[in-house]
C-alpha positions as semicolon CSV with decimal commas, in nm:
position;residue;x (nm);y (nm);z (nm)
1;X;0,577;4,092;-0,731
2;X;0,342;4,036;-0,983
3;X;-0,038;4,139;-0,983
4;X;-0,115;3,755;-0,964
5;X;0,088;3,684;-0,712
6;X;-0,013;3,950;-0,540
7;X;-0,369;3,783;-0,564
8;X;-0,297;3,449;-0,456
9;X;-0,131;3,603;-0,081
10;X;-0,446;3,816;-0,075
11;X;-0,672;3,532;-0,124
12;X;-0,503;3,237;0,024
13;X;-0,688;3,246;0,354
14;X;-1,037;3,196;0,110
15;X;-0,861;2,919;-0,104
16;X;-0,781;2,727;0,209
17;X;-1,166;2,732;0,332
18;X;-1,256;2,629;-0,037
19;X;-1,023;2,370;-0,027
20;X;-1,169;2,263;0,342
21;X;-1,487;2,242;0,204
22;X;-1,348;2,006;-0,125
23;X;-1,219;1,822;0,179
24;X;-1,506;1,728;0,354
25;X;-1,675;1,541;0,076
26;X;-1,576;1,148;0,102
27;X;-1,546;1,076;-0,257
28;X;-1,369;0,755;-0,177
29;X;-1,417;0,558;-0,556
30;X;-1,347;0,209;-0,429
31;X;-1,655;0,239;-0,189
32;X;-2,005;0,174;-0,403
33;X;-2,206;0,305;-0,090
34;X;-1,938;0,647;-0,207
35;X;-2,077;0,666;-0,571
36;X;-2,376;0,997;-0,444
37;X;-2,044;1,130;-0,235
38;X;-1,818;1,085;-0,601
39;X;-2,090;1,293;-0,792
40;X;-2,088;1,561;-0,525
41;X;-1,740;1,597;-0,539
42;X;-1,748;1,621;-0,933
43;X;-2,044;1,881;-0,961
44;X;-1,853;2,073;-0,683
45;X;-1,510;2,120;-0,859
46;X;-1,717;2,184;-1,176
47;X;-1,908;2,472;-0,991
48;X;-1,558;2,612;-0,861
49;X;-1,374;2,569;-1,200
50;X;-1,629;2,753;-1,374
51;X;-1,557;3,026;-1,079
52;X;-1,201;2,996;-1,201
53;X;-1,288;3,126;-1,535
54;X;-1,350;2,785;-1,722
55;X;-1,606;2,642;-1,993
56;X;-1,701;2,324;-1,764
57;X;-1,866;2,002;-1,897
58;X;-1,966;1,706;-1,637
59;X;-1,866;1,363;-1,842
60;X;-2,088;1,026;-1,737
61;X;-1,871;0,729;-1,755
62;X;-1,898;0,330;-1,676
63;X;-1,768;0,460;-1,356
64;X;-1,710;0,800;-1,191
65;X;-1,737;1,125;-1,361
66;X;-1,476;1,318;-1,554
67;X;-1,492;1,709;-1,509
68;X;-1,370;1,902;-1,813
69;X;-1,277;2,296;-1,850
70;X;-1,160;2,478;-2,114
71;X;-1,066;2,743;-2,183
72;X;-0,957;2,857;-2,564
73;X;-0,924;3,263;-2,506
74;X;-0,546;3,289;-2,581
75;X;-0,555;3,176;-2,981
76;X;-0,409;2,955;-3,244
77;X;-0,098;3,100;-3,153
78;X;-0,061;3,021;-2,806
79;X;-0,012;2,666;-2,689
80;X;-0,239;2,471;-2,513
81;X;-0,168;2,318;-2,182
82;X;-0,373;2,032;-2,026
83;X;-0,391;1,991;-1,661
84;X;-0,475;1,673;-1,498
85;X;-0,573;1,527;-1,105
86;X;-0,798;1,344;-0,953
87;X;-1,066;1,392;-0,682
88;X;-1,133;1,074;-0,574
89;X;-0,957;0,924;-0,260
90;X;-0,802;0,651;-0,119
91;X;-1,037;0,453;0,166
92;X;-0,946;0,639;0,507
93;X;-0,892;0,294;0,697
94;X;-0,840;0,236;0,988
95;X;-1,056;0,523;1,126
96;X;-0,905;0,492;1,486
97;X;-0,557;0,570;1,370
98;X;-0,635;0,931;1,250
99;X;-0,580;1,177;1,500
100;X;-0,899;1,420;1,403
101;X;-1,147;1,280;1,182
102;X;-1,050;1,237;0,807
103;X;-1,284;1,427;0,647
104;X;-1,305;1,705;0,843
105;X;-0,989;1,897;0,821
106;X;-0,821;2,021;1,073
107;X;-0,500;2,258;1,088
108;X;-0,188;2,137;1,286
109;X;0,196;2,264;1,286
110;X;0,152;2,480;0,959
111;X;-0,009;2,117;0,785
112;X;-0,405;2,064;0,691
113;X;-0,448;1,685;0,776
114;X;-0,751;1,544;0,597
115;X;-0,798;1,222;0,332
116;X;-0,718;1,391;0,026
117;X;-0,525;1,683;0,132
118;X;-0,225;1,559;-0,070
119;X;-0,345;1,333;-0,305
120;X;-0,478;1,490;-0,491
121;X;-0,740;1,728;-0,413
122;X;-0,541;1,970;-0,268
123;X;-0,280;2,000;-0,574
124;X;-0,548;1,969;-0,863
125;X;-0,723;2,278;-0,635
126;X;-0,423;2,437;-0,648
127;X;-0,424;2,446;-1,006
128;X;-0,785;2,570;-1,048
129;X;-0,697;2,843;-0,821
130;X;-0,371;2,973;-1,022
131;X;-0,618;2,965;-1,312
132;X;-0,898;3,195;-1,105
133;X;-0,611;3,417;-0,995
134;X;-0,435;3,475;-1,321
135;X;-0,795;3,528;-1,515
136;X;-0,892;3,815;-1,251
137;X;-0,551;3,966;-1,194
138;X;-0,466;3,973;-1,590
139;X;-0,776;3,955;-1,727
140;X;-0,708;3,623;-1,938
141;X;-0,497;3,327;-1,929
142;X;-0,116;3,370;-2,028
143;X;-0,213;3,008;-2,271
144;X;-0,489;2,770;-2,409
145;X;-0,620;2,517;-2,107
146;X;-0,775;2,213;-2,058
147;X;-0,845;2,054;-1,716
148;X;-0,918;1,684;-1,636
149;X;-1,011;1,587;-1,362
150;X;-1,113;1,192;-1,275
151;X;-1,267;1,014;-1,023
152;X;-1,109;0,663;-1,066
153;X;-0,760;0,749;-1,037
154;X;-0,663;0,563;-0,700
155;X;-0,900;0,253;-0,858
156;X;-0,667;0,226;-1,165
157;X;-0,822;0,484;-1,381
158;X;-1,048;0,219;-1,618
159;X;-1,278;0,481;-1,803
160;X;-1,005;0,780;-1,833
161;X;-0,786;0,567;-2,099
162;X;-1,157;0,535;-2,341
163;X;-1,248;0,922;-2,279
164;X;-0,874;1,011;-2,378
165;X;-0,909;0,890;-2,700
166;X;-1,318;0,952;-2,790
167;X;-1,243;1,306;-2,657
168;X;-0,886;1,302;-2,825
169;X;-0,910;1,535;-3,090
170;X;-1,120;1,788;-2,825
171;X;-0,810;1,722;-2,581
172;X;-0,524;1,771;-2,817
173;X;-0,251;1,970;-2,665
174;X;0,096;2,080;-2,655
175;X;0,168;2,027;-2,275
176;X;0,043;1,810;-2,025
177;X;0,124;1,930;-1,657
178;X;0,038;1,650;-1,361
179;X;0,105;1,719;-0,968
180;X;0,033;1,388;-0,846
181;X;0,332;1,379;-0,709
182;X;0,604;1,488;-0,448
183;X;0,918;1,671;-0,327
184;X;1,235;1,528;-0,221
185;X;1,219;1,725;0,068
186;X;1,074;2,083;0,222
187;X;1,157;2,372;0,075
188;X;1,339;2,190;-0,260
189;X;1,155;2,220;-0,567
190;X;1,130;1,876;-0,764
191;X;1,051;1,727;-1,135
192;X;0,944;1,372;-1,155
193;X;1,179;1,232;-1,358
194;X;1,061;0,831;-1,339
195;X;0,740;0,618;-1,217
196;X;0,738;0,274;-1,171
197;X;0,471;0,076;-1,354
198;X;0,206;-0,163;-1,152
199;X;0,099;-0,452;-1,192
200;X;-0,146;-0,645;-0,938
201;X;-0,294;-0,944;-0,827
202;X;-0,518;-1,110;-0,599
203;X;-0,428;-1,483;-0,552
204;X;-0,715;-1,723;-0,396
205;X;-0,655;-2,062;-0,278
206;X;-0,942;-2,266;-0,177
207;X;-0,929;-2,588;0,005
208;X;-1,203;-2,800;0,205
209;X;-1,582;-2,719;0,162
210;X;-1,564;-2,557;0,487
211;X;-1,319;-2,456;0,803
212;X;-1,266;-2,711;0,986
213;X;-1,144;-2,819;1,377
214;X;-0,753;-2,875;1,343
215;X;-0,696;-3,124;1,559
216;X;-0,946;-3,337;1,391
217;X;-0,851;-3,268;1,051
218;X;-0,522;-3,103;1,070
219;X;-0,204;-3,330;0,889
220;X;-0,503;-3,524;0,676
221;X;-0,619;-3,186;0,474
222;X;-0,370;-2,897;0,328
223;X;-0,396;-2,610;0,481
224;X;-0,502;-2,327;0,245
225;X;-0,313;-2,089;0,440
226;X;0,004;-2,267;0,436
227;X;-0,019;-2,317;0,086
228;X;-0,040;-1,929;0,028
229;X;0,242;-1,909;0,319
230;X;0,485;-2,099;0,069
231;X;0,371;-1,931;-0,203
232;X;0,490;-1,547;-0,083
233;X;0,763;-1,704;0,031
234;X;0,898;-1,788;-0,316
235;X;0,903;-1,477;-0,466
236;X;1,215;-1,388;-0,280
237;X;1,562;-1,511;-0,246
238;X;1,755;-1,476;0,113
239;X;1,898;-1,157;-0,041
240;X;1,516;-1,028;-0,160
241;X;1,609;-1,077;-0,537
242;X;1,279;-1,155;-0,700
243;X;1,266;-1,485;-0,795
244;X;0,996;-1,493;-1,041
245;X;1,176;-1,670;-1,405
246;X;1,218;-1,370;-1,682
247;X;1,167;-1,143;-1,411
248;X;1,429;-0,891;-1,464
249;X;1,504;-0,968;-1,817
250;X;1,389;-0,597;-1,957
251;X;1,502;-0,371;-1,624
252;X;1,821;-0,135;-1,762
253;X;2,085;-0,158;-1,531
254;X;2,113;0,052;-1,225
255;X;2,444;0,164;-1,336
256;X;2,299;0,406;-1,589
257;X;2,068;0,614;-1,352
258;X;2,310;0,611;-1,070
259;X;2,513;0,988;-1,153
260;X;2,143;1,119;-1,189
261;X;2,026;0,958;-0,812
262;X;2,366;1,093;-0,650
263;X;2,308;1,442;-0,735
264;X;1,960;1,412;-0,535
265;X;1,967;1,531;-0,178
266;X;1,900;1,212;0,058
267;X;1,938;1,095;0,357
268;X;1,802;0,787;0,473
269;X;1,780;0,755;0,872
270;X;1,533;1,057;0,827
271;X;1,387;0,810;0,570
272;X;1,399;0,503;0,821
273;X;1,237;0,739;1,097
274;X;0,929;0,871;0,876
275;X;0,860;0,466;0,812
276;X;0,902;0,369;1,149
277;X;1,114;0,056;1,018
278;X;1,399;-0,097;1,233
279;X;1,593;-0,039;0,963
280;X;1,601;-0,018;0,557
281;X;1,653;-0,344;0,375
282;X;1,620;-0,449;0,029
283;X;1,760;-0,632;-0,296
284;X;2,105;-0,670;-0,197
285;X;2,337;-0,467;-0,434
286;X;2,139;-0,164;-0,476
287;X;2,147;0,165;-0,275
288;X;1,792;0,235;-0,132
289;X;1,733;0,515;-0,392
290;X;1,830;0,296;-0,653
291;X;1,589;0,008;-0,509
292;X;1,291;0,278;-0,477
293;X;1,337;0,437;-0,883
294;X;1,502;0,205;-1,061
295;X;1,444;-0,180;-0,991
296;X;1,145;-0,341;-0,988
297;X;0,954;-0,522;-0,657
298;X;0,753;-0,806;-0,528
299;X;0,550;-0,683;-0,284
300;X;0,179;-0,856;-0,083
301;X;-0,034;-0,588;-0,002
302;X;-0,299;-0,798;0,200
303;X;-0,331;-1,145;0,338
304;X;-0,641;-1,304;0,505
305;X;-0,716;-1,611;0,625
306;X;-0,854;-1,780;0,921
307;X;-0,924;-1,652;1,278
308;X;-0,802;-1,343;1,330
309;X;-1,029;-1,210;1,646
310;X;-0,917;-1,233;2,022
311;X;-0,787;-1,528;2,198
312;X;-0,726;-1,845;1,979
313;X;-0,958;-2,072;1,793
314;X;-0,806;-2,376;1,637
315;X;-0,929;-2,382;1,285
316;X;-0,814;-2,541;0,969
317;X;-0,939;-2,234;0,718
318;X;-1,070;-2,321;0,385
319;X;-0,997;-1,969;0,174
320;X;-0,697;-1,799;0,217
321;X;-0,634;-1,482;0,011
322;X;-0,317;-1,235;-0,074
323;X;-0,299;-0,952;-0,278
324;X;0,011;-0,875;-0,446
325;X;0,168;-0,592;-0,663
326;X;0,464;-0,567;-0,869
327;X;0,606;-0,247;-0,900
328;X;0,809;-0,156;-1,217
329;X;1,041;-0,030;-1,429
330;X;1,065;0,128;-1,824
331;X;1,050;-0,116;-2,076
332;X;0,894;-0,375;-1,815
333;X;0,554;-0,472;-2,026
334;X;0,295;-0,548;-1,735
335;X;0,118;-0,783;-1,901
336;X;0,405;-0,970;-1,991
337;X;0,505;-0,972;-1,564
338;X;0,150;-1,116;-1,557
339;X;0,196;-1,371;-1,779
340;X;0,572;-1,455;-1,586
341;X;0,391;-1,406;-1,190
342;X;0,087;-1,651;-1,319
343;X;0,333;-1,915;-1,415
344;X;0,525;-1,897;-1,095
345;X;0,234;-1,954;-0,915
346;X;0,110;-2,195;-1,106
347;X;0,471;-2,396;-1,054
348;X;0,518;-2,336;-0,700
349;X;0,139;-2,450;-0,618
350;X;0,064;-2,840;-0,493
351;X;-0,087;-3,025;-0,766
352;X;-0,371;-3,152;-0,544
353;X;-0,583;-3,097;-0,231
354;X;-0,580;-2,700;-0,296
355;X;-0,708;-2,534;-0,595
356;X;-0,472;-2,185;-0,646
357;X;-0,653;-1,892;-0,884
358;X;-0,464;-1,577;-1,003
359;X;-0,695;-1,307;-1,046
360;X;-0,528;-1,001;-1,261
361;X;-0,616;-0,685;-1,141
362;X;-0,489;-0,368;-1,200
363;X;-0,187;-0,265;-1,491
364;X;-0,008;-0,004;-1,605
365;X;0,289;0,105;-1,735
366;X;0,612;0,271;-1,621
367;X;0,758;0,592;-1,782
368;X;1,045;0,825;-1,801
369;X;1,038;1,156;-1,875
370;X;1,233;1,319;-2,164
371;X;1,410;1,606;-1,952
372;X;1,477;1,969;-2,180
373;X;1,261;2,134;-2,422
374;X;1,007;2,418;-2,351
375;X;0,826;2,282;-2,114
376;X;1,088;2,162;-1,874
377;X;1,282;2,447;-1,910
378;X;0,977;2,650;-1,842
379;X;0,910;2,467;-1,543
380;X;1,261;2,468;-1,407
381;X;1,200;2,893;-1,436
382;X;0,862;2,915;-1,216
383;X;0,987;2,674;-0,954
384;X;1,271;2,883;-0,876
385;X;1,106;3,184;-0,890
386;X;0,841;2,990;-0,643
387;X;1,108;2,849;-0,366
388;X;1,416;3,036;-0,430
389;X;1,623;2,748;-0,572
390;X;1,637;2,598;-0,872
391;X;1,441;2,243;-0,883
392;X;1,599;1,891;-0,901
393;X;1,495;1,567;-1,087
394;X;1,366;1,266;-0,884
395;X;1,247;0,959;-0,983
396;X;0,927;0,824;-0,778
397;X;0,830;0,533;-0,688
398;X;0,465;0,496;-0,736
399;X;0,272;0,481;-1,039
400;X;0,077;0,703;-1,208
401;X;-0,050;0,473;-1,559
402;X;-0,232;0,794;-1,704
403;X;0,056;0,955;-1,795
404;X;0,207;0,705;-2,019
405;X;-0,186;0,728;-2,143
406;X;-0,133;1,064;-2,167
407;X;0,191;1,035;-2,395
408;X;0,069;0,804;-2,612
409;X;-0,270;0,906;-2,716
410;X;-0,186;1,297;-2,680
411;X;0,162;1,275;-2,835
412;X;0,248;1,566;-2,619
413;X;0,550;1,570;-2,327
414;X;0,438;1,514;-1,954
415;X;0,526;1,766;-1,668
416;X;0,548;1,583;-1,323
417;X;0,528;1,880;-1,068
418;X;0,410;1,740;-0,729
419;X;0,402;1,917;-0,395
420;X;0,399;1,652;-0,210
421;X;0,634;1,614;0,115
422;X;0,824;1,300;0,298
423;X;0,590;1,134;0,559
424;X;0,261;1,331;0,409
425;X;0,095;0,993;0,483
426;X;-0,061;0,983;0,117
427;X;-0,261;0,635;0,143
428;X;-0,197;0,614;0,522
429;X;-0,412;0,764;0,846
430;X;-0,329;1,113;0,903
431;X;-0,300;1,242;0,544
432;X;-0,153;1,616;0,555
433;X;-0,035;1,862;0,288
434;X;0,237;2,161;0,413
435;X;0,017;2,481;0,380
436;X;0,344;2,690;0,277
437;X;0,464;2,428;0,033
438;X;0,095;2,485;-0,085
439;X;0,106;2,861;-0,137
440;X;0,422;2,799;-0,336
441;X;0,303;2,575;-0,530
442;X;0,003;2,812;-0,632
443;X;0,256;3,066;-0,763
444;X;0,466;2,771;-0,917
445;X;0,172;2,696;-1,122
446;X;0,067;3,034;-1,217
447;X;0,427;3,116;-1,321
448;X;0,399;2,799;-1,500
449;X;0,193;2,931;-1,785
450;X;0,304;3,230;-1,829
451;X;0,645;3,132;-1,860
452;X;0,455;2,888;-2,170
453;X;0,334;3,191;-2,300
454;X;0,439;3,301;-2,655
455;X;0,700;3,615;-2,684
């Protein structure tokens, strides 16, 4: 066991208590009332990064701060590795569905339960502590390191791309490492091979000038809630294929990825149990992992209209609203998909009686890794050393739009090396992080930088 490995194991209890302090800060980027907490989280993280030996600066943006840490002591002959993570978290609501308070970390059955434990404070802080372990056990880092931590990933990273472009020369690197993803199963280290992109919309349907008595006016006035339901129902056919014209034009055949997908250990029944769904259902003609990784989707994320309280109220609502997301695959252009989506909504909407508006919210490109080369070979060795078995390569159904921006702006390959586990509830109540996996991730993070060192 190396000095760094020993340092990690001996200091794990302290690392965990520090992580608990981080998790107690309710850094919810979507909530304007939490802005002071966002600044507090950025300042707390900056302090800890300095303790790990980095030179740290906190950069204000039009939104929440970016925390930048740098260590250049390895010299010009060593590669520079940029590590990315985010300190903002999802809202914790509905609070009543949490077993323990979302911002009071609790350990149960070898897991840390708290909002942000796995997405992404736990994974980000893992890298900070791996850097500390290397610096204190070896006296220096094996490579040059840049660590970028943002506070807006959960709301679209609107201000990170301008930051990257403005700081392009300072952030120049050979490799980018992102740990904001997961593993296919416990004990099976996983390298991300692809991410789906995103196009996110809000649909508003406005009808009468106020809510109306459904008995007095129903049948004479068009109901915005009914119109919205018709629009949503038009997104799919009976086999759950998207019916938006042109939606699949840039989608590669799933057959191209089937051999790779077949090598990934996967238990459909376990996934079904995880979700609590009665059955796994989706686009006809495709296996579950194909639908998750290499096929695009149209999903309703939220609905709001009329009276939803206890008992009955015979109201004809004046307004109806839906949030809709399209998960996209490589080669699909989010802006083109947005154009097609709006055209579809216009086509199926009534021509009179209501006003229908589509608002474009977030977009992000899909991404596919160029597997192979020094970065991926080093990652495979580091993960095998930490987990005792070689990694698998797997797609990810979610989106991390900034990954494509890193490659575009910095011209460096990106490695997705995540340590979340299936069922971790990343955006749901009772989010958790597996402690043993996190500890192995600490070892893998440190080992990766050692493997990338020259000579």
